[in-house]
N, C-alpha and C positions, 0 to 999 in steps of 0.2 A: 595286631590280632594274631599273626602267625607266630610271633615270639611267645605269646601267652599260651598258644596251643602246641608248643614244641614237644612237650612230653607225650601228648596224645599222637601227634603226627609221626613221631619216631619210636612209638611203642614196639613196632615190629622188629626193631633192631635188638631187642632183648631176647629174641628167639634165635635158634641156630640159623646161620646164614643160608643153609639149604632150604629153609622153610619160607624165606622172605617172599619169593615169587608167588607162592600159593596163598600166603596170608594176605598179600596185597590184592589178589584176584577176587572178583565178586562172582565167579562162576558157580560155586556151590549155592549161593543165595539165589542167583538167577534160575538155577535148576529147580529149587524149591518153589519159587514163584511161578515158574512155567507149569509145574505139576498141579499146583493149586488152581491156576487159571484153567488148565485142561479139565479138571473135575468140575469147576464151576460152570464151564461152558456146556457140559453135558446136562447138568441139572437145569440151568437157565433161570428158573424162578424160585425164589425162596420165600416161605411164608412170613419170616421174621429174621432179624439180624442174628438171633441166637442159632438159627438153622445154618446160616453161613459160617458162623464161628465153629459149630460142631463139625462141619465138613472139613474146614481148614485144619482143625485139631486132629481129625482122623487121618488126614493126609500126612501130617507131621509125625504122628505116632507110627504109621506104616513105614515112612522113610527111616525113622529111628530104628525100628525093628530090622529093616534091611541092612542098615549100617552095622548093627550089632551082629547079625547072622553071617555076613560075608567077611572073609578074612582080609579082603583088600582094604587098605587104609589110605586116606587122603594125605596124612602125615605119618611117617614111619614111627612106630611105637618106641623103638629103641632110642631114637634121637630125642623123643619127648621126655625121656627120663632125666635128661640134663637140666630141664626147665624147673622141675619141682624140687624143693629142698627135702632132703632126708638125711638120715644119719650116715649113709654111705658116701654122700657127696656134699660135704659142707660148703664147697665153693660154687655150687649150682646157683643159677639166677632164678628169680621168680618172674612170671609174666607180668607185663605192664609196670615193671620196676622203673622208676624215674631215672633219667640220665643226667 
């Protein structure tokens, strides 16, 4: 099973080495889940599943807006340029490229 999943398990290696630790971490996902849980705990009772989905969507939209507005980045923008193919860097690698 592990041999079949080799490409998926080693996908992080296609990114610059300085990103590996952050890519392997689940901290950003845990932060998102904590924020959604905090908002759900405030409301406590939802009239239907759609109401819960709307609340979670609003939380995600707010977090996205914060990430766009603040200059601080989880991964440096300059080092991300190497990942995507363009005319200036023909030898760049694409994310999730098989090994």
